[in-house]
N, CA, C and O of each residue as an XYZ file, in Angstrom:
600
protein
N       1.160     -1.387     -0.321
C      -0.206     -0.196      0.008
C       0.572      0.805     -0.293
O       1.718      0.357     -0.282
N       0.587      2.578     -0.713
C       1.514      3.491     -1.344
C       1.237      4.424      0.393
O       2.158      4.919      1.044
N      -0.103      4.441      0.760
C       0.054      5.399      1.523
C      -0.516      5.200      3.170
O      -0.620      4.055      3.610
N      -0.822      6.226      3.914
C      -0.979      5.862      5.139
C      -1.845      6.821      5.940
O      -1.672      8.026      5.756
N      -2.766      6.404      6.818
C      -3.751      6.985      7.325
C      -3.262      7.369      8.812
O      -2.493      6.647      9.447
N      -3.767      8.538      9.284
C      -3.958      8.948     10.489
C      -5.251      9.746     10.440
O      -5.397     10.695      9.669
N      -5.929      9.442     11.057
C      -7.685     10.230     11.195
C      -8.223      9.227     12.734
O      -8.187      8.012     12.928
N      -8.825     10.675     13.857
C      -9.552     10.242     14.741
C     -10.332     10.864     14.528
O     -10.183     11.943     13.955
N     -11.671     10.305     14.995
C     -13.199     10.965     15.366
C     -13.801     10.780     16.199
O     -14.176      9.608     16.180
N     -14.353     11.598     17.466
C     -14.273     11.545     18.553
C     -15.409     12.459     19.002
O     -15.454     13.678     18.836
N     -16.191     11.797     19.512
C     -17.538     12.616     20.337
C     -17.666     12.193     22.214
O     -17.997     11.098     22.666
N     -17.431     12.969     22.712
C     -17.277     13.445     23.547
C     -18.272     14.402     24.807
O     -19.478     14.645     24.846
N     -17.311     14.713     25.597
C     -18.148     16.311     26.333
C     -16.455     16.941     27.004
O     -15.733     16.199     27.671
N     -16.143     18.118     26.728
C     -15.081     19.216     26.740
C     -15.617     18.894     28.661
O     -16.653     18.702     29.298
N     -14.304     18.995     28.878
C     -13.628     18.763     30.302
C     -13.534     20.243     30.797
O     -14.212     20.415     31.810
N     -12.685     21.686     30.230
C     -12.637     22.353     30.491
C     -12.945     23.385     29.443
O     -12.655     23.250     28.255
N     -13.591     24.491     29.998
C     -13.478     25.336     28.771
C     -11.891     25.550     27.764
O     -10.782     25.569     28.298
N     -12.058     25.656     26.662
C     -11.045     26.140     25.578
C      -9.602     27.078     26.381
O      -9.825     28.152     26.941
N      -8.987     26.820     26.354
C      -7.645     27.827     26.681
C      -6.993     28.029     25.163
O      -6.326     27.262     24.468
N      -7.551     29.624     24.904
C      -7.184     30.077     23.650
C      -5.440     31.173     23.821
O      -5.488     32.076     24.656
N      -4.346     31.027     23.180
C      -3.629     31.700     22.773
C      -3.455     31.927     21.378
O      -4.177     31.431     20.513
N      -2.167     32.930     21.101
C      -1.889     33.518     19.764
C      -0.367     33.470     19.703
O       0.482     33.636     20.579
N      -0.272     33.172     18.309
C       0.924     33.313     18.095
C       1.802     34.207     18.131
O       1.250     35.048     18.841
N       3.038     34.719     17.792
C       3.541     35.866     17.445
C       3.156     36.212     16.495
O       3.209     37.441     16.463
N       2.551     35.579     15.151
C       1.593     36.143     13.988
C       0.760     36.147     13.673
O       0.275     36.329     12.557
N       0.129     35.807     15.229
C      -1.629     35.853     15.248
C      -2.250     35.219     15.369
O      -3.392     35.573     15.664
N      -1.886     33.639     15.208
C      -2.648     32.636     14.293
C      -3.312     32.069     16.012
O      -2.660     32.338     17.021
N      -4.496     31.376     16.088
C      -5.731     31.670     16.805
C      -4.788     29.678     17.712
O      -4.073     29.137     16.868
N      -4.817     29.253     18.455
C      -4.788     28.031     19.391
C      -5.483     27.710     20.175
O      -5.359     28.603     21.014
N      -6.316     26.895     20.611
C      -7.276     26.709     21.543
C      -6.780     25.112     21.987
O      -6.610     24.199     21.180
N      -6.617     25.030     23.293
C      -6.404     23.714     23.733
C      -7.636     23.422     24.821
O      -8.136     24.241     25.593
N      -7.992     21.957     24.650
C      -9.277     21.733     25.387
C      -8.994     20.099     25.838
O      -8.248     19.376     25.178
N      -9.612     19.703     26.897
C      -9.376     18.097     27.101
C     -11.365     18.091     26.692
O     -12.314     18.876     26.697
N     -11.008     16.384     26.332
C     -12.129     16.131     26.115
C     -12.519     14.531     26.457
O     -11.877     13.583     26.004
N     -13.669     14.405     27.325
C     -13.640     12.567     27.902
C     -14.803     12.251     26.425
O     -15.658     12.750     25.693
N     -13.921     10.898     26.771
C     -15.064      9.944     26.001
C     -15.845      8.940     26.946
O     -15.618      9.161     28.136
N     -16.488      8.161     26.762
C     -16.924      7.348     27.750
C     -17.609      5.658     27.178
O     -18.407      5.309     26.307
N     -16.792      4.962     28.205
C     -17.636      3.531     27.590
C     -17.799      2.598     29.062
O     -17.179      2.731     30.117
N     -18.696      1.779     28.758
C     -19.206      1.153     29.704
C     -18.945     -0.408     29.575
O     -19.376     -1.011     28.593
N     -18.193     -1.094     30.637
C     -18.427     -2.610     30.526
C     -18.528     -3.076     31.720
O     -18.566     -2.483     32.798
N     -18.572     -4.202     31.461
C     -19.079     -5.148     32.714
C     -17.396     -5.824     33.777
O     -16.681     -6.524     33.060
N     -17.056     -5.710     34.699
C     -16.384     -6.306     35.193
C     -16.590     -8.075     35.745
O     -17.571     -8.808     35.619
N     -15.430     -8.308     36.288
C     -14.935     -9.781     36.453
C     -16.598    -10.390     37.597
O     -16.758    -11.564     37.930
N     -17.282     -9.587     37.858
C     -18.021     -9.738     38.944
C     -19.406     -9.580     37.738
O     -20.470     -9.820     38.309
N     -19.534     -9.341     36.695
C     -20.447     -9.120     36.286
C     -21.382     -7.102     36.244
O     -22.216     -6.559     35.520
N     -20.651     -6.734     37.339
C     -21.590     -5.569     37.809
C     -21.118     -4.206     36.236
O     -20.020     -4.125     35.685
N     -22.001     -3.612     36.017
C     -21.448     -2.983     35.170
C     -20.300     -1.247     35.864
O     -20.100     -0.929     37.036
N     -19.895     -0.655     34.805
C     -18.775     -0.036     35.488
C     -18.341      0.623     34.089
O     -18.021     -0.022     33.090
N     -18.415      2.891     34.260
C     -18.271      3.895     33.340
C     -16.848      3.681     33.294
O     -16.327      3.014     34.188
N     -16.224      4.118     32.454
C     -15.092      4.511     32.425
C     -14.828      5.607     31.529
O     -15.669      5.797     30.650
N     -13.403      6.686     31.602
C     -14.010      7.652     31.217
C     -12.059      7.653     30.302
O     -11.094      7.369     31.012
N     -11.856      7.990     28.827
C     -10.828      8.160     28.386
C     -10.510      9.902     28.057
O     -11.301     10.452     27.290
N      -9.463     10.661     28.590
C      -9.376     12.002     28.193
C      -8.357     12.225     26.806
O      -7.335     11.674     26.398
N      -9.027     13.088     26.439
C      -8.071     13.520     25.473
C      -7.318     14.573     25.049
O      -8.145     15.445     25.314
N      -6.409     15.163     24.605
C      -6.138     16.262     24.720
C      -5.987     17.148     23.144
O      -5.132     17.054     22.263
N      -6.723     17.667     23.213
C      -7.440     18.246     22.038
C      -6.634     19.661     21.290
O      -5.970     20.368     22.047
N      -6.671     19.839     20.592
C      -5.474     20.728     20.057
C      -6.389     21.642     18.323
O      -6.497     21.281     17.151
N      -6.770     22.690     18.985
C      -7.386     23.268     16.724
C      -6.689     24.795     16.940
O      -6.527     25.577     17.877
N      -6.421     24.747     15.702
C      -5.532     26.235     15.092
C      -6.789     26.760     14.018
O      -7.704     26.230     13.388
N      -6.140     28.376     14.258
C      -6.993     29.365     13.782
C      -8.525     28.979     13.496
O      -9.204     28.387     14.334
N      -8.866     29.254     12.606
C     -10.398     29.568     12.765
C     -11.441     28.695     13.428
O     -12.537     29.021     13.881
N     -10.806     27.417     13.378
C     -11.634     26.314     14.009
C     -10.971     26.727     15.751
O     -11.711     26.472     16.701
N     -10.003     27.163     15.934
C      -9.936     27.568     17.773
C     -11.015     28.693     18.009
O     -12.046     28.686     18.681
N     -10.469     29.591     17.285
C     -11.998     30.888     17.391
C     -12.795     30.330     17.203
O     -13.697     31.165     17.142
N     -13.155     29.528     17.060
C     -14.814     29.030     16.869
C     -14.915     27.859     18.283
O     -15.944     27.467     18.834
N     -13.986     27.624     18.492
C     -14.256     26.209     20.092
C     -14.622     27.865     21.018
O     -15.751     28.110     21.443
N     -13.179     29.041     21.218
C     -13.048     29.713     22.207
C     -14.799     30.610     22.036
O     -15.318     30.918     23.108
N     -15.421     30.892     20.999
C     -16.756     31.200     21.116
C     -17.842     30.077     21.271
O     -18.879     30.207     21.921
N     -17.526     29.161     20.708
C     -18.694     28.167     21.057
C     -18.887     27.083     21.676
O     -20.015     26.591     21.701
N     -17.935     26.553     22.236
C     -18.175     25.513     23.279
C     -17.101     25.346     24.401
O     -15.873     25.355     24.489
N     -18.414     25.155     25.387
C     -17.434     25.226     26.843
C     -17.610     23.847     27.485
O     -18.072     22.848     26.934
N     -17.088     23.981     28.962
C     -17.213     23.280     29.878
C     -18.393     22.195     30.386
O     -19.234     22.467     31.242
N     -18.271     20.775     29.610
C     -19.455     20.078     29.640
C     -20.457     19.874     28.322
O     -21.260     18.947     28.429
N     -20.487     20.656     27.080
C     -20.756     20.567     26.196
C     -20.082     19.019     25.014
O     -18.911     18.642     24.990
N     -21.090     18.494     24.289
C     -20.571     17.788     23.838
C     -20.485     18.157     22.707
O     -21.080     19.203     22.445
N     -19.593     17.344     21.401
C     -18.750     17.757     20.353
C     -18.300     17.217     20.123
O     -17.519     16.622     20.866
N     -18.487     16.943     18.557
C     -17.520     15.496     17.482
C     -16.572     16.483     16.954
O     -16.867     17.469     16.278
N     -15.213     16.056     17.394
C     -13.844     16.555     17.155
C     -13.720     15.187     15.528
O     -14.244     14.089     15.337
N     -12.701     16.109     14.652
C     -12.479     15.537     13.555
C     -10.466     15.472     13.442
O     -10.068     16.405     12.743
N      -9.536     14.757     13.880
C      -8.468     15.504     13.458
C      -7.751     14.410     13.440
O      -8.403     13.419     13.112
N      -5.959     14.113     13.817
C      -5.286     13.489     13.738
C      -3.976     13.541     14.818
O      -3.361     14.541     15.187
N      -3.719     11.852     15.274
C      -2.626     12.171     16.362
C      -1.343     12.503     16.198
O      -0.571     12.278     15.266
N      -1.221     13.001     17.095
C      -0.008     13.561     17.046
C       1.298     13.727     18.452
O       0.964     14.374     19.444
N       2.186     13.332     18.415
C       3.103     12.929     19.654
C       4.093     13.189     19.388
O       4.726     13.246     18.333
N       4.410     13.489     21.049
C       5.356     14.940     21.033
C       6.387     14.690     22.028
O       5.849     14.120     22.977
N       8.091     14.925     22.309
C       8.952     14.704     22.892
C       9.348     16.125     23.684
O       9.116     17.174     23.084
N       9.873     16.172     24.865
C      10.940     17.340     25.260
C      11.032     16.848     26.641
O      10.232     16.227     27.341
N      12.363     17.343     26.871
C      13.000     17.549     27.920
C      12.712     18.298     29.028
O      13.085     19.465     28.911
N      12.092     17.987     30.224
C      11.158     18.356     31.420
C      12.463     20.006     31.927
O      13.200     20.482     31.064
N      12.448     20.374     32.899
C      13.353     21.274     33.889
C      14.475     20.013     34.284
O      15.657     20.298     34.089
N      14.240     18.959     34.701
C      15.081     18.355     35.588
C      15.773     17.721     34.377
O      16.214     16.588     34.570
N      15.866     18.013     33.715
C      15.891     16.729     32.377
C      15.077     15.407     31.648
O      15.439     14.659     30.739
N      14.162     15.443     32.232
C      13.542     14.351     32.135
C      13.043     13.934     30.977
O      12.418     14.982     30.813
N      12.706     13.162     29.794
C      12.385     12.833     29.317
C      10.574     12.439     28.962
O      10.052     11.329     29.060
N       9.939     13.684     28.560
C       8.421     13.960     28.321
C       7.809     13.697     27.367
O       8.205     14.206     26.319
N       6.527     12.749     27.318
C       5.497     12.430     26.283
C       4.713     12.803     25.967
O       4.138     13.042     27.028
N       3.977     13.168     25.092
C       2.597     13.501     24.990
C       1.346     13.152     23.787
O       1.715     12.805     22.665
N       0.403     13.226     23.987
C      -0.238     12.588     22.483
C      -1.300     13.152     22.110
O      -2.357     12.534     22.240
N      -1.296     14.030     21.736
C      -2.144     15.123     21.527
C      -3.489     14.743     20.039
O      -3.252     13.909     19.165
N      -4.526     15.396     20.084
C      -5.331     15.062     19.039
C      -5.405     16.591     18.455
O      -5.561     17.623     19.107
N      -5.212     16.402     16.695
C      -5.247     18.130     16.169
C      -5.907     17.608     15.503
O      -5.813     16.605     14.796
N      -7.091     18.741     15.849
C      -8.555     19.059     15.133
C      -8.085     20.114     14.009
O      -7.440     21.145     13.819
N      -8.881     19.102     13.393
C      -9.396     20.271     11.647
C     -10.956     20.032     11.264
O     -11.546     20.105     10.186
N     -11.363     19.736     12.508
C     -12.797     19.969     12.633
C     -13.872     19.739     13.591
O     -14.416     18.637     13.658
N     -14.273     20.901     14.478
C     -15.155     20.702     15.373
C     -16.989     21.288     15.329
O     -17.513     22.346     14.981
N     -17.413     20.256     15.759
C     -18.950     20.470     15.575
C     -19.355     20.482     17.007
O     -18.775     19.704     17.764
N     -20.486     21.448     17.573
C     -20.436     21.382     18.779
C     -22.101     20.816     18.200
O     -22.811     21.237     17.287
N     -22.288     19.727     19.169
C     -23.936     18.853     19.269
C     -24.645     19.331     20.231
O     -24.124     20.118     21.022
N     -25.852     18.987     20.342
C     -26.747     19.446     21.204
C     -27.337     20.729     21.507
O     -26.883     21.439     20.611
N     -28.098     21.476     22.252
C     -27.551     22.492     22.860
C     -26.950     23.263     23.662
O     -25.894     22.732     24.005
N     -27.099     24.238     24.125
C     -26.344     24.866     25.173
C     -26.105     24.225     26.285
O     -25.063     23.742     26.728
N     -27.487     24.282     26.813
C     -28.098     22.981     28.402
C     -27.251     21.932     28.269
O     -26.052     21.676     28.166
N     -28.885     21.148     28.328
C     -28.129     19.655     28.065
C     -28.499     18.763     26.724
O     -28.496     17.533     26.774
N     -28.795     19.438     25.614
C     -28.726     18.911     24.697
C     -29.975     18.732     23.759
O     -31.052     18.893     24.334
N     -30.018     18.489     22.688
C     -30.750     18.545     21.490
C     -31.860     20.047     20.948
O     -32.637     20.209     20.007
N     -31.488     20.763     21.900
C     -32.704     22.001     21.655
C     -32.089     23.209     20.346
O     -32.785     23.997     19.706
N     -30.859     23.043     20.270
C     -30.093     23.838     19.338
C     -29.433     23.187     17.771
O     -28.717     22.261     18.150
N     -29.366     23.235     16.515
C     -29.209     22.684     15.560
C     -27.384     22.501     15.667
O     -26.828     23.597     15.748
N     -26.822     21.789     15.673
C     -25.062     21.570     15.721
C     -24.152     23.424     15.392
O     -24.887     24.370     15.110
N     -23.135     23.566     15.458
C     -22.890     24.485     15.127
C     -21.036     24.067     14.542
O     -20.647     23.156     15.272
N     -20.418     24.285     13.976
C     -19.653     23.513     13.220
C     -18.597     24.909     12.778
O     -18.967     25.977     12.289
N     -16.988     24.420     13.186
C     -16.216     25.504     12.827
C     -16.511     25.108     10.585
O     -16.862     24.100      9.972
N     -16.182     26.300     10.211
C     -16.267     26.964      8.688
C     -15.380     26.000      7.768
O     -15.588     25.708      6.591
N     -14.500     25.644      8.474
C     -13.067     25.109      7.241
C     -12.057     24.369      8.516
O     -12.034     24.615      9.722
N     -11.236     23.349      7.677
C     -10.229     22.390      8.604
C      -9.264     23.607      9.102
O      -9.145     24.494      8.256
N      -8.627     23.789     10.195
C      -7.724     24.092     10.765
C      -6.400     23.575     10.408
O      -6.139     22.377     10.301
N      -5.523     24.605     10.218
C      -4.262     24.439     10.224
C      -3.657     24.193     11.006
O      -3.636     24.827     12.061
N      -2.946     23.169     10.752
C      -2.675     22.716     11.633
C      -0.359     23.128     12.332
O       0.307     22.599     13.222
N      -0.066     24.086     11.455
C       1.524     24.502     11.698
C       1.423     26.080     12.322
O       0.374     26.662     12.050
N       2.251     26.697     12.998
C       1.979     27.781     13.379
C       2.915     28.492     12.105
O       2.986     29.684     12.401
N       3.501     28.304     11.089
C       3.801     29.163      9.594
C       2.654     28.878      8.827
O       2.611     29.598      7.829
N       1.830     28.195      8.910
C       0.593     28.446      7.987
C      -0.417     30.040      8.195
O      -0.423     30.378      9.378
N      -0.927     30.655      7.606
C      -1.243     31.308      7.007
C      -2.232     30.810      7.493
O      -2.383     29.590      7.433
N      -3.455     31.881      8.292
C      -5.134     31.694      8.724
C      -5.841     32.904      8.146
O      -5.966     34.088      8.461
N      -6.385     31.848      6.846
C      -7.414     32.199      5.612
C      -8.730     31.634      5.569
O      -9.502     31.378      4.645
N      -8.777     31.521      6.677
C     -10.644     31.571      6.864
C     -11.708     32.099      6.768
O     -11.731     33.289      7.082
N     -12.993     31.462      6.311
C     -14.196     32.479      6.374
C     -14.291     31.859      7.940
O     -13.686     30.974      8.544
N     -15.540     32.943      8.323
C     -16.199     32.933      9.396
C     -16.643     31.441      9.934
O     -16.667     30.400      9.279
N     -17.000     31.648     11.369
C     -17.479     30.056     11.617
C     -18.929     30.167     11.412
O     -19.566     31.068     11.958
N     -19.448     29.340     10.692
C     -21.229     29.706     11.042
C     -21.727     28.173     10.938
O     -21.219     27.098     10.618
N     -23.150     28.697     11.432
C     -24.099     27.050     11.821
C     -24.447     26.679     10.259
O     -24.511     26.999      9.072
N     -24.621     25.688     11.351
C     -24.615     24.280      9.926
C     -25.783     24.099      9.368
O     -26.031     23.615      8.264
N     -26.621     24.578     10.313
C     -28.355     24.769     10.132
C     -29.277     26.020     10.731
O     -29.729     26.326     11.835
N     -29.301     26.530      9.481
C     -30.292     28.007     10.555
C     -31.391     28.188     10.875
O     -32.063     27.580     10.042
N     -32.117     28.712     11.665
C     -33.590     28.282     11.850
C     -34.607     28.693     10.419
O     -35.744     28.838     10.868
N     -34.616     28.866      9.297
C     -34.913     29.135      8.820
C     -35.023     27.827      8.030
O     -36.186     27.649      7.670
N     -34.015     26.656      7.567
C     -33.729     25.479      7.190
C     -34.766     24.199      7.994
O     -35.037     23.106      7.496
N     -35.136     24.619      9.099
C     -36.191     23.747      9.668
C     -37.611     24.117      8.998
O     -38.252     25.084      8.586
N     -37.684     22.753      9.155
C     -39.283     22.401      8.185
C     -40.491     22.844      9.265
O     -41.647     22.938      8.853
N     -40.202     23.075     10.480
C     -41.355     23.165     11.461
C     -41.339     24.521     12.536
O     -42.241     24.664     13.362
């Protein structure tokens, strides 16, 4: 096979509000945590819920969308790629992190418990490096009230 695939799709709840910073060139970067849950039976047959936490990074207009429309607890769809990082901390110890670099974020459900509002989505895929220019259009809702037939 000539190619490879690095694609992740997650649907989960935000663990905290996105933290937005800007590069020296003015490009937005948002970071937030996302919890995905699963339910399984343990050895005794009891159901238990487990959560996996994911570090999400978004760039450009997608980052700006995240800062405006998604908050802690909100259900969101995230599509992107896995990126592994390594660095040395202040004590010289090698550290590792795995991030999901989001190129598509859609806010699902309502602002409260869900279902009341149409999904909101980032208008275009995010750029994933600081050197790329931010040239996306504004984030807009996927569906407007005029589109709903009732």
